[in-house]
C-alpha positions in Angstrom: 25.0 31.3 -16.7 24.8 34.3 -19.1 22.6 37.3 -18.2 19.0 37.0 -19.4 16.0 39.2 -19.7 14.5 39.2 -16.2 10.8 38.8 -15.7 8.8 41.7 -14.1 6.9 39.3 -11.9 8.0 36.0 -10.4 6.2 33.1 -8.8 8.6 31.9 -6.1 6.7 28.7 -5.4 6.7 27.7 -9.1 10.3 28.8 -9.5 11.3 26.8 -6.4 9.7 23.7 -7.7 11.6 23.9 -11.0 14.8 25.0 -9.3 15.0 28.1 -11.6 17.9 30.5 -11.7 17.8 34.1 -12.7 20.9 36.1 -13.7 20.6 39.5 -15.2 20.3 43.2 -14.6 17.6 45.7 -13.6 17.8 49.4 -14.2 18.3 51.5 -11.0 15.7 53.9 -12.4 13.0 51.2 -11.5 13.9 51.6 -7.8 12.2 54.9 -6.7 12.7 54.4 -3.0 16.4 53.6 -3.5 16.8 56.7 -5.7 15.3 58.8 -2.9 18.2 57.8 -0.7 20.9 58.7 -3.2 22.5 62.0 -4.0 23.3 62.5 -7.7 21.5 59.3 -8.6 22.8 57.5 -11.7 19.5 56.7 -13.3 21.4 54.9 -16.0 23.0 52.6 -13.5 22.3 48.9 -13.4 21.8 46.3 -10.6 23.3 42.9 -11.2 21.2 40.1 -9.9 21.8 36.4 -9.4 19.0 34.4 -7.7 18.5 30.7 -7.2 15.1 29.3 -6.4 14.8 25.9 -4.7 13.0 23.8 -2.1 15.1 22.9 0.9 15.1 19.6 2.9 12.4 21.0 5.3 10.1 21.8 2.4 10.6 25.6 2.4 10.6 27.3 -1.0 13.7 29.5 -0.9 15.3 32.4 -2.8 19.0 32.7 -2.5 21.5 35.0 -4.2 22.7 38.5 -4.4 22.1 41.9 -5.9 24.9 44.4 -6.5 25.1 48.0 -7.6 26.9 51.3 -6.9 25.1 54.1 -5.1 26.0 57.7 -4.4 25.1 58.6 -0.8 25.8 61.6 1.4 28.9 61.1 3.6 27.9 61.8 7.2 31.4 63.1 8.0 31.9 65.7 5.3 28.4 65.9 3.8 29.8 65.3 0.3 28.7 62.5 -2.0 30.4 59.1 -1.6 30.0 56.3 -4.1 29.6 52.9 -2.3 29.3 49.4 -3.7 26.1 48.0 -2.3 25.7 44.2 -2.0 22.5 42.6 -0.8 23.0 38.9 0.2 19.6 37.3 -0.1 18.3 34.2 1.7 14.5 34.2 1.9 11.9 31.5 2.6 8.4 31.9 1.2 5.7 32.1 3.8 1.9 32.7 3.3 1.0 34.2 6.7 2.4 35.6 10.0 2.1 32.3 11.7 4.5 30.7 9.2 6.9 33.6 9.8 7.2 32.6 13.5 8.0 29.0 12.5 10.9 29.9 10.1 14.4 28.7 10.9 16.5 31.7 12.1 18.8 31.6 9.0 15.9 32.6 6.7 14.3 36.0 6.3 10.6 35.7 5.4 9.2 36.5 1.9 5.5 37.0 2.7 3.5 35.8 -0.3 0.0 37.2 -0.2 -0.6 36.6 -3.9 1.0 34.1 -6.2 3.2 36.7 -7.9 6.0 39.0 -6.6 7.3 42.1 -8.3 11.0 41.3 -8.8 12.1 44.9 -8.8 10.3 45.5 -5.4 11.9 42.4 -3.9 15.4 43.5 -5.0 14.8 47.1 -3.9 13.7 45.9 -0.4 16.9 43.9 -0.1 19.1 46.7 -1.3 17.4 49.2 1.1 18.1 46.8 4.0 21.8 46.7 3.0 22.3 50.4 3.0 24.9 51.5 5.6 23.4 53.2 8.6 26.1 55.9 8.5 27.5 56.3 5.0 31.0 57.7 4.9 34.2 57.7 2.9 36.6 55.0 3.8 39.5 57.5 4.1 39.5 60.5 6.4 37.5 63.0 4.5 37.9 65.7 7.1 41.4 67.0 6.7 41.8 69.8 9.2 44.5 72.3 8.2 46.7 73.5 11.0 47.8 76.6 9.0 46.1 79.9 9.2 42.4 79.7 8.8 39.2 81.2 10.1 39.4 79.5 13.4 43.1 80.3 14.1 44.3 83.1 16.4 46.1 85.5 14.2 49.3 86.9 15.6 48.3 90.5 14.8 45.1 90.3 16.9 45.1 90.9 20.6 44.9 87.8 22.6 41.9 87.9 25.0 43.9 86.0 27.6 46.7 88.6 27.6 45.2 90.3 30.7 45.3 87.0 32.6 49.0 86.5 31.6 49.8 89.9 33.0 48.0 89.1 36.3 50.0 85.9 36.5 53.3 87.7 36.2 52.4 90.5 38.6 
């Protein structure tokens, strides 16, 4: 299905009854909490979204799909920015209260519906935040220690503090 203009608000119950599908993009600038996690945020970036709404065999209204984007996070090894592809796999079941959350099959995450409408950007942002890595880092070794002369090396022209011990050992 070709990308379409995504609605600001969705009614997951109505969308589930009509088995609606949403494909499109949202601006990353609409995700303030996600932007806070990023270094050098690309406010022009886009989030690709594909969602299918349905009613399963047990009567649960479901939201299934994915959201993808690229985010710049701080590598926890070298403390430099690292651009990571972020993919949120979404499998939600609509519930109206905490009691229904306890009754959900384990393969579903709850989408608590306190009102009839849900902000689509908030829903997607929540799922992307949950998919952030706990420890962002470069895939390759970003800490390349040089074994040549550097600030931590013992220079040959400096006196070795253990030279006294060496002389005692010989004596």
